C-alpha positions as CSV (number, residue, x, y, z in Angstrom):
1,X,15.5,9.3,-1.3
2,X,11.7,8.1,-1.1
3,X,10.4,10.4,-3.8
4,X,12.7,9.0,-6.3
5,X,12.8,5.4,-5.5
6,X,9.4,4.5,-4.7
7,X,6.7,7.6,-5.2
8,X,8.4,8.0,-8.4
9,X,10.1,4.8,-9.8
10,X,8.8,2.1,-8.1
11,X,4.9,3.4,-8.1
12,X,4.2,6.1,-10.9
13,X,6.6,4.6,-13.5
14,X,5.4,1.4,-12.5
15,X,1.7,2.3,-12.8
16,X,2.1,4.3,-16.7
17,X,4.3,1.3,-18.3
18,X,2.9,0.5,-21.3
19,X,2.0,-3.3,-21.8
20,X,5.3,-6.0,-23.3
21,X,5.5,-4.1,-26.9
22,X,3.1,-1.1,-26.8
23,X,4.4,2.6,-26.6
24,X,3.4,5.3,-24.6
25,X,0.5,7.3,-25.4
26,X,2.1,10.8,-26.4
27,X,-0.1,12.6,-23.2
28,X,1.1,10.6,-20.1
29,X,4.7,10.5,-21.4
30,X,4.9,14.4,-21.4
31,X,3.2,14.5,-18.0
32,X,5.8,11.8,-16.7
33,X,8.5,14.4,-18.3
34,X,7.5,16.8,-16.6
35,X,7.6,15.9,-13.1
36,X,11.2,14.6,-13.8
37,X,12.2,17.7,-14.8
38,X,10.7,19.1,-11.6
39,X,12.5,16.3,-9.6
40,X,15.9,17.2,-11.5
41,X,15.5,20.7,-10.0
42,X,14.6,20.2,-7.3
43,X,18.2,18.1,-6.5
44,X,19.8,20.0,-8.9
45,X,21.2,22.5,-5.8
46,X,23.2,19.2,-4.0
47,X,23.5,16.9,-7.4
48,X,24.5,19.5,-10.1
49,X,26.3,18.1,-12.6
50,X,24.6,15.2,-12.9
51,X,21.2,16.7,-13.4
52,X,22.6,19.0,-15.9
53,X,23.5,16.2,-18.3
54,X,20.0,14.5,-16.9
55,X,18.0,17.2,-17.7
56,X,19.7,18.1,-20.8
57,X,18.9,14.6,-22.3
58,X,15.1,14.3,-21.3
59,X,13.9,16.3,-24.4
60,X,15.5,18.8,-27.0
61,X,17.1,21.7,-25.6
62,X,17.9,25.3,-27.3
63,X,21.4,26.9,-27.7
64,X,21.9,28.2,-24.0
65,X,18.4,26.7,-21.9
66,X,20.5,25.1,-18.6
67,X,18.4,23.8,-15.6
68,X,20.4,26.2,-13.6
69,X,18.2,28.8,-15.0
70,X,14.8,27.6,-14.2
71,X,12.5,29.0,-12.5
72,X,11.6,26.3,-9.6
73,X,8.1,26.6,-8.6
74,X,8.5,27.8,-4.3
75,X,4.1,26.2,-3.6
76,X,2.9,22.6,-5.5
77,X,-0.6,22.8,-5.1
78,X,-2.4,18.8,-4.2
79,X,-5.2,17.5,-3.2
80,X,-4.9,15.8,0.3
81,X,-7.9,13.8,-0.2
82,X,-6.8,12.3,-2.9
83,X,-2.6,12.3,-1.8
84,X,-5.2,10.2,1.5
85,X,-6.9,7.7,-1.2
86,X,-3.9,6.7,-3.2
87,X,-2.5,6.2,0.4
88,X,-4.9,3.1,1.6
89,X,-4.6,2.4,-2.1
90,X,-0.7,1.3,-1.5
91,X,-1.5,-0.6,0.9
92,X,-3.9,-2.6,-0.4
93,X,-1.7,-3.2,-3.2
94,X,1.3,-4.1,-1.3
95,X,-1.1,-6.2,1.4
96,X,-1.9,-8.5,-1.7
97,X,1.6,-9.2,-2.9
98,X,2.4,-9.8,0.9
99,X,-0.1,-12.4,-0.1
100,X,1.7,-13.3,-2.8
101,X,4.9,-14.4,-1.6
102,X,3.8,-15.6,1.4
103,X,1.6,-18.2,-0.1
104,X,3.5,-18.6,-2.9
105,X,1.3,-17.4,-5.4
106,X,3.0,-15.9,-9.2
107,X,2.6,-12.4,-10.1
108,X,0.3,-14.5,-13.6
109,X,-1.7,-16.1,-11.5
110,X,-5.0,-13.5,-11.2
111,X,-6.8,-13.5,-8.3
112,X,-10.5,-12.0,-7.2
113,X,-10.6,-9.2,-3.8
114,X,-13.3,-9.4,-1.8
115,X,-14.7,-6.0,-0.2
116,X,-16.3,-6.0,3.4
117,X,-16.7,-3.6,6.7
118,X,-16.5,-0.4,6.1
119,X,-17.5,-1.0,2.6
120,X,-18.0,3.5,2.3
121,X,-13.8,3.5,3.0
122,X,-13.2,2.4,0.2
123,X,-13.1,4.6,-2.5
124,X,-12.9,2.8,-6.0
125,X,-11.2,5.9,-8.0
126,X,-7.6,3.9,-8.0
127,X,-9.5,0.1,-8.9
128,X,-7.8,0.4,-12.0
129,X,-4.0,0.6,-9.9
130,X,-5.1,-2.7,-8.4
131,X,-6.0,-4.1,-10.8
132,X,-2.9,-3.6,-12.8
133,X,-0.3,-3.8,-10.0
134,X,-2.0,-6.7,-7.9
135,X,-2.9,-8.5,-10.5
136,X,-6.8,-8.8,-9.2
137,X,-10.0,-9.8,-11.9
138,X,-12.2,-8.2,-9.8
139,X,-13.3,-6.1,-6.6
140,X,-16.2,-7.1,-5.7
141,X,-18.3,-5.0,-2.6
142,X,-19.9,-6.4,0.5
143,X,-19.3,-9.6,-0.7
144,X,-19.1,-13.2,1.6
145,X,-15.7,-14.2,2.7
146,X,-15.4,-18.0,0.5
147,X,-13.5,-21.2,2.1
148,X,-10.3,-20.5,2.2
149,X,-10.1,-16.7,1.9
150,X,-7.0,-14.7,3.3
151,X,-8.2,-11.6,5.1
152,X,-6.4,-8.3,5.6
153,X,-7.4,-4.5,7.1
154,X,-6.3,-1.3,5.8
155,X,-8.1,1.2,8.1
156,X,-11.4,0.0,8.8
157,X,-12.2,-1.7,5.9
158,X,-11.5,-5.0,5.4
159,X,-10.3,-7.1,2.1
160,X,-10.5,-10.7,1.7
161,X,-8.9,-12.8,-1.3
162,X,-10.3,-16.2,-2.0
163,X,-7.2,-18.2,-2.5
164,X,-9.2,-21.6,-3.2
165,X,-6.6,-24.8,-4.3
166,X,-3.7,-22.1,-4.6
167,X,-2.6,-23.4,-0.9
168,X,-1.9,-25.5,1.3
169,X,-5.0,-25.4,3.8
170,X,-3.0,-27.3,6.8
171,X,-0.3,-25.5,6.2
172,X,-2.3,-22.6,6.1
173,X,-4.4,-23.2,9.4
174,X,-1.2,-24.1,11.6
175,X,0.1,-20.9,10.6
176,X,-2.4,-19.1,11.6
177,X,-2.6,-20.8,15.0
178,X,1.0,-19.1,15.5
179,X,0.3,-16.2,14.7
180,X,-3.2,-15.7,16.6
181,X,-1.4,-17.3,19.6
182,X,1.5,-14.7,19.0
183,X,-1.3,-11.8,19.0
184,X,-3.4,-13.0,22.2
185,X,-0.2,-13.5,23.9
186,X,0.3,-10.1,22.7
187,X,-3.2,-8.4,23.3
188,X,-2.9,-10.0,27.4
189,X,0.4,-8.1,27.7
190,X,-1.2,-4.9,27.0
191,X,-4.5,-5.4,28.7
192,X,-2.5,-6.4,32.0
193,X,-0.5,-2.9,31.5
194,X,-3.3,-1.0,31.0
195,X,-5.8,-2.6,33.9
196,X,-2.2,-1.4,36.3
197,X,-4.5,2.4,37.1
198,X,-1.4,3.6,38.8
199,X,0.6,3.4,35.1
200,X,-2.9,4.6,33.1
201,X,-3.1,7.3,36.2
202,X,0.6,8.4,36.2
203,X,2.0,7.5,33.0
204,X,1.9,10.8,30.1
205,X,-1.3,10.9,27.8
206,X,0.5,10.0,24.7
207,X,2.2,7.0,26.4
208,X,-1.1,5.4,27.3
209,X,-3.2,6.1,24.1
210,X,-0.3,4.5,22.6
211,X,-1.0,1.1,24.6
212,X,-5.1,1.8,23.6
213,X,-3.8,1.9,20.0
214,X,-1.9,-1.4,20.5
215,X,-4.6,-3.4,21.9
216,X,-7.3,-1.9,19.2
217,X,-5.0,-2.6,16.6
218,X,-3.9,-6.3,18.3
219,X,-7.6,-6.7,18.4
220,X,-8.4,-6.2,15.0
221,X,-5.9,-8.2,13.9
222,X,-7.3,-11.2,16.3
223,X,-11.1,-10.8,14.6
224,X,-9.0,-10.5,10.9
225,X,-6.7,-14.0,12.3
226,X,-10.0,-16.0,13.4
227,X,-12.2,-15.3,10.9
228,X,-9.4,-16.4,8.1
229,X,-9.0,-19.5,10.2
230,X,-13.0,-19.8,10.7
231,X,-12.7,-19.6,6.2
232,X,-10.3,-21.7,5.9
233,X,-12.4,-24.6,8.5
234,X,-15.8,-24.6,7.1
C-alpha cells in the first residue's frame, strides 16, 4: 500500500509531473511507465484480473501478450546511499509543508530555506525536488537565521524558514513557549529515570538506550525551540 500510494503516487509522480498545460518528456514517461508495469507485475499474483487489465492499457500490446507470461525480476539493483539521501529530502519537504500548514502559509507563497549546523550532512543532489515540492525559492548553506525564522532538524542538520511578515509573531511566540514548556517537562521526566541507578543497572540495555535517545531528541528539540524563540524576540 505504501509503495503504491506514497512512494510511487505521492512522491515519484508528483516529482515528474510537468507544469500546467505542458507535456511530459518522452524519456521520463517511458521510465515511469516501465516502473508502473513492474509494480503491476509484483501485484499480479494477488490481484490478477485488475492488474492484467491495467497492464494491457499501459501501452500497445501484441496479440496474445499477457502480464501472466512476464518474467518478474527476482533481484533489483539499488543504491542504498541514494535512497537514504532521498529519505532525508522527504523529511525536509514534509517539515516545510508542516510549517506551511501550521502557519497557514499557502503553497503559492515562495519561501527561502537556510541550512546551518552540520551543513555537510545535507547533500544537494535533490535540491531541485525540494524547490518543486515545497515551493522554495533558494537554499542557502551556512546562513545565519533571520528574525522570525522557524527552525527544524533532520538528523544532525538544522534548517530554518525565514517567515518575516508571513506570521503573527506574538501568537507564534506563545505557541513556541507552550511547546518548550512541554519538552522541558518531558526531558525532566527522562532525566529522572536515567539518574535512577537502579533503573539503569537493572533495565534491559535496549530500554536504557531508548531512554537516552529520548533524552538526546528532547535536548535537540528544546535547543531548536529556544533558537526559534530567540529569533522572534530579537
